C-alpha positions as CSV (number, residue, x, y, z in Angstrom):
1,X,-0.3,0.1,0.3
2,X,1.1,3.5,-0.9
3,X,2.0,5.5,1.8
4,X,0.0,8.5,0.4
5,X,-3.0,6.4,1.6
6,X,-2.0,7.7,5.1
7,X,-1.6,11.1,4.7
8,X,-4.3,12.8,6.9
9,X,-2.2,13.0,10.0
10,X,-4.9,14.9,12.0
11,X,-7.0,11.9,13.2
12,X,-4.0,9.7,14.0
13,X,-4.1,7.8,16.9
14,X,-0.8,8.7,18.5
15,X,-1.9,12.7,18.0
16,X,-5.1,11.6,19.9
17,X,-3.8,9.7,22.4
18,X,-1.2,12.8,23.6
19,X,-4.6,14.7,23.9
20,X,-6.1,14.8,27.9
21,X,-10.1,13.8,28.0
22,X,-11.5,16.5,29.3
23,X,-13.9,16.7,32.4
24,X,-17.2,16.2,30.8
25,X,-16.1,13.4,28.6
26,X,-14.9,11.7,31.5
27,X,-18.1,12.2,33.6
28,X,-19.9,11.1,30.7
29,X,-18.0,8.2,30.3
30,X,-18.2,7.3,33.9
31,X,-22.3,8.0,34.0
32,X,-23.1,6.1,31.0
33,X,-20.6,3.1,32.0
34,X,-22.4,2.9,35.5
35,X,-25.8,3.1,33.5
36,X,-24.5,0.3,31.3
37,X,-23.3,-1.5,33.8
38,X,-26.5,-1.6,36.0
39,X,-28.5,-2.9,32.9
40,X,-25.9,-5.6,32.2
41,X,-26.5,-6.9,35.8
42,X,-30.0,-6.4,36.3
43,X,-31.2,-9.8,36.4
44,X,-28.5,-10.6,39.3
45,X,-28.6,-6.9,41.2
46,X,-32.4,-6.3,41.1
47,X,-33.6,-6.7,44.5
48,X,-37.3,-8.4,43.4
49,X,-38.7,-9.8,40.4
50,X,-39.3,-6.9,38.1
51,X,-42.5,-8.6,37.0
52,X,-44.2,-10.3,39.7
53,X,-47.4,-9.1,40.7
54,X,-48.7,-8.4,44.4
55,X,-51.5,-6.9,45.0
56,X,-51.1,-6.3,49.0
57,X,-47.8,-4.2,48.3
58,X,-49.6,-1.7,45.9
59,X,-48.5,1.9,45.9
60,X,-45.9,1.4,48.7
61,X,-43.8,4.1,49.2
62,X,-39.7,4.2,48.7
63,X,-38.5,2.3,52.1
64,X,-35.7,-0.2,53.1
65,X,-37.6,-2.9,51.1
66,X,-38.6,-1.3,47.9
67,X,-36.1,1.5,47.7
68,X,-37.9,3.1,45.1
69,X,-41.4,2.1,45.9
70,X,-44.1,-0.2,44.1
71,X,-46.7,0.5,41.4
72,X,-50.1,0.2,40.9
73,X,-49.7,-4.0,40.5
74,X,-46.9,-4.0,43.6
75,X,-43.8,-4.5,41.5
76,X,-40.6,-3.1,42.4
77,X,-40.3,0.1,40.8
78,X,-36.3,-0.3,41.1
79,X,-36.3,-3.8,39.5
80,X,-38.7,-2.4,36.6
81,X,-36.1,0.4,36.2
82,X,-33.0,-1.6,35.9
83,X,-34.6,-4.0,33.5
84,X,-35.9,-1.0,31.7
85,X,-32.3,0.0,31.4
86,X,-31.4,-2.8,29.0
87,X,-34.4,-2.0,26.8
88,X,-33.5,1.8,26.5
89,X,-30.1,1.2,25.7
90,X,-30.7,-1.3,23.1
91,X,-33.1,0.6,21.7
92,X,-31.1,3.5,21.1
93,X,-27.9,1.4,20.3
94,X,-29.9,-0.9,17.7
95,X,-31.8,2.4,16.2
96,X,-28.4,4.1,15.7
97,X,-26.7,1.1,13.9
98,X,-29.6,1.2,11.4
99,X,-29.0,4.8,10.5
100,X,-25.4,4.5,10.7
101,X,-25.3,1.5,8.1
102,X,-27.5,2.8,5.5
103,X,-26.9,6.5,6.2
104,X,-23.1,6.4,6.0
105,X,-22.9,4.7,2.7
106,X,-25.5,7.4,1.3
107,X,-23.7,10.5,2.5
108,X,-20.5,8.8,0.9
109,X,-21.9,8.5,-2.6
110,X,-23.4,11.9,-2.3
111,X,-20.2,13.7,-1.4
112,X,-17.8,11.8,-3.5
113,X,-19.8,11.4,-6.9
114,X,-21.3,14.9,-6.5
115,X,-23.6,16.0,-9.6
116,X,-26.8,14.7,-10.5
117,X,-26.3,11.5,-7.4
118,X,-25.8,14.2,-4.7
119,X,-29.0,16.0,-6.0
120,X,-31.2,13.0,-5.9
121,X,-30.1,11.7,-2.5
122,X,-30.1,14.9,-1.1
123,X,-33.6,15.7,-1.7
124,X,-34.6,12.3,-0.7
125,X,-32.8,12.9,2.5
126,X,-34.7,16.4,2.6
127,X,-38.2,15.0,2.1
128,X,-37.4,12.5,5.4
129,X,-36.2,15.8,7.4
130,X,-39.3,17.6,6.6
131,X,-41.4,15.4,8.6
132,X,-41.3,15.7,12.1
133,X,-39.4,12.3,13.5
134,X,-42.3,11.9,16.1
135,X,-44.9,12.2,13.3
136,X,-43.0,9.8,10.8
137,X,-42.6,7.2,13.6
138,X,-46.6,7.2,14.2
139,X,-46.9,7.1,10.2
140,X,-44.9,4.1,10.2
141,X,-45.8,2.3,13.2
142,X,-49.8,3.1,13.4
143,X,-50.4,0.8,10.4
144,X,-48.5,-1.9,11.8
145,X,-49.0,-3.6,15.2
146,X,-46.5,-2.3,17.7
147,X,-43.5,-4.4,18.9
148,X,-40.1,-3.2,20.0
149,X,-37.9,-4.3,17.2
150,X,-40.3,-2.5,14.5
151,X,-40.1,0.8,16.7
152,X,-36.3,0.3,16.7
153,X,-35.9,0.1,12.9
154,X,-38.3,3.1,12.3
155,X,-36.6,5.3,15.0
156,X,-33.5,4.2,12.9
157,X,-34.9,5.0,9.7
158,X,-36.2,8.7,11.4
159,X,-32.3,9.6,11.7
160,X,-30.8,8.5,8.5
161,X,-31.0,11.8,7.2
162,X,-29.0,13.4,9.7
163,X,-26.3,10.9,9.3
164,X,-26.1,11.2,5.6
165,X,-25.5,14.9,5.9
166,X,-23.0,14.8,8.1
167,X,-21.1,11.9,6.3
168,X,-21.7,14.0,3.1
169,X,-20.2,17.2,4.5
170,X,-17.1,15.1,5.6
171,X,-16.6,13.7,2.4
172,X,-17.1,16.7,0.4
173,X,-14.0,18.3,2.8
174,X,-11.9,15.1,1.9
175,X,-12.8,14.1,-1.8
176,X,-10.2,16.4,-3.1
177,X,-7.4,15.4,-0.5
178,X,-3.9,14.6,-2.3
179,X,-4.5,10.5,-0.9
180,X,-7.5,10.3,-2.3
181,X,-6.2,11.9,-5.9
182,X,-3.3,9.2,-5.2
183,X,-5.7,6.4,-4.9
184,X,-7.5,7.7,-8.4
185,X,-4.1,7.2,-10.1
186,X,-3.6,4.0,-8.7
187,X,-6.8,3.1,-10.8
188,X,-8.7,1.9,-7.4
189,X,-12.4,0.9,-7.1
190,X,-14.8,3.8,-6.3
191,X,-16.1,1.0,-3.6
192,X,-12.2,1.1,-2.2
193,X,-12.2,4.9,-2.3
194,X,-15.3,5.3,-0.1
195,X,-14.8,2.4,2.1
196,X,-10.8,2.5,2.8
197,X,-9.9,5.8,2.1
198,X,-12.9,8.3,3.0
199,X,-14.6,6.4,5.5
200,X,-11.7,5.9,7.9
201,X,-10.5,9.3,7.8
202,X,-14.1,10.5,8.5
203,X,-14.7,8.3,11.6
204,X,-14.2,11.4,14.2
205,X,-17.1,13.4,13.4
206,X,-19.4,10.4,12.6
207,X,-18.8,9.0,16.1
208,X,-19.4,12.1,17.9
209,X,-22.6,12.4,15.8
210,X,-23.3,8.9,16.5
211,X,-23.5,9.0,20.1
212,X,-25.9,12.1,20.2
213,X,-28.0,10.0,17.8
214,X,-28.1,7.6,20.6
215,X,-29.8,9.9,22.8
216,X,-32.4,11.0,20.1
217,X,-33.3,7.7,19.6
218,X,-33.6,6.7,22.9
219,X,-36.2,9.6,23.7
220,X,-38.0,9.0,20.4
221,X,-38.0,5.4,21.2
222,X,-39.4,6.2,25.0
223,X,-41.8,8.8,23.4
224,X,-43.2,6.1,21.1
225,X,-44.0,3.4,24.2
226,X,-45.5,6.1,25.6
227,X,-48.1,6.5,23.3
228,X,-48.5,3.0,23.1
229,X,-46.3,2.2,19.4
230,X,-43.4,0.4,21.0
231,X,-43.1,-1.8,24.0
232,X,-46.0,-3.6,25.6
233,X,-46.9,-4.8,28.9
234,X,-45.9,-5.7,31.1
235,X,-42.3,-4.8,29.5
236,X,-40.5,-2.8,31.8
237,X,-39.6,0.4,29.4
238,X,-38.9,3.5,30.4
239,X,-41.8,5.2,28.2
240,X,-44.3,2.7,28.8
241,X,-43.7,2.8,32.5
242,X,-43.9,6.6,32.6
243,X,-47.1,6.5,30.4
244,X,-49.0,3.7,33.2
245,X,-48.0,6.0,35.8
246,X,-49.7,8.6,34.7
247,X,-52.9,8.1,36.4
248,X,-51.7,7.9,39.7
249,X,-49.0,10.8,39.3
250,X,-50.7,12.4,42.5
251,X,-51.0,9.1,44.4
252,X,-47.8,7.7,43.9
253,X,-45.6,9.9,41.8
254,X,-42.6,7.6,42.4
255,X,-43.7,5.2,39.5
256,X,-43.0,7.9,36.9
257,X,-40.3,9.9,38.6
258,X,-37.9,7.1,39.1
259,X,-38.0,5.9,34.8
260,X,-38.1,9.9,34.2
261,X,-34.9,10.3,36.2
262,X,-32.9,7.3,34.8
263,X,-33.7,8.2,31.3
264,X,-32.5,11.9,32.3
265,X,-29.3,10.6,33.7
266,X,-28.5,8.2,30.8
267,X,-29.2,11.1,28.0
268,X,-27.2,13.6,29.9
269,X,-23.8,11.0,30.1
270,X,-24.6,10.3,26.4
271,X,-24.6,13.9,25.6
272,X,-21.7,14.5,27.7
273,X,-19.6,12.1,26.0
274,X,-20.5,13.4,22.7
275,X,-19.7,17.3,23.3
276,X,-16.4,15.9,24.9
277,X,-15.7,13.6,22.3
278,X,-16.1,16.6,19.6
279,X,-13.4,18.2,21.8
280,X,-11.3,15.0,21.9
281,X,-11.5,13.5,18.1
282,X,-11.0,17.3,16.5
283,X,-7.3,18.5,16.8
284,X,-8.4,22.0,15.6
285,X,-10.3,22.4,18.9
286,X,-9.0,23.1,21.9
287,X,-10.0,22.8,25.4
288,X,-13.1,24.7,26.1
289,X,-13.7,25.8,22.2
290,X,-16.7,24.6,20.5
291,X,-18.8,23.3,23.2
292,X,-22.7,23.2,22.7
């Protein structure tokens, strides 16, 4: 392989390795990894069964036995929140992977070939972006029986245009670099140039965008579950838990408060990672510059 293919030094591993992580990135990683770990260990650390109905224990307030109280069926809220962590993380990650798998090739093709290809692909993305995400999700899910995997696919489809646009923007900035011209001079195929030359050098902004899309996917997935188009009872999905607790908000506010706070903590953690990663991965940004 010609040395020309590695002529973009800004994002080299060595330069990134010498750059210290910001405080917000460390806090975001700590908070997010803690929540992920709790979700992974939920079946073993949950103090009670998450789906066992105990009528005599309905609406018990937080106590030493039930740390976050019980719900209308006597189920332990803490255990359900812990189990719901797995669902929310799976929703956010799987939906983001769908967006990346489709949006990145679209953005690479639009930014590299430009011209008519760019116009067709980006106008299609504009049409999708013109529809509010929640409305697009409702449109897809309202005509099919609701299920968690359909919600994940729908949320992933909703966020394809933003991923495609970010990828296109990065590709446009790299398309005329010397290492791309060198690959063309070696008569490399377009597929090789797109995925072996452009994509490896476009990953820093894509990682940042993907981390932010995870939070949007979690929120949109929870909103759809809240509306009854995502997870179905007796699932412990956070959005569904909040929806079920609406009728008892004045009597037992902890039922809705616990999953709501858990969702906020996860979203804040992932957002801190995204904001800190942008600063860490972009060598043009110094500490404290470019923060949202």
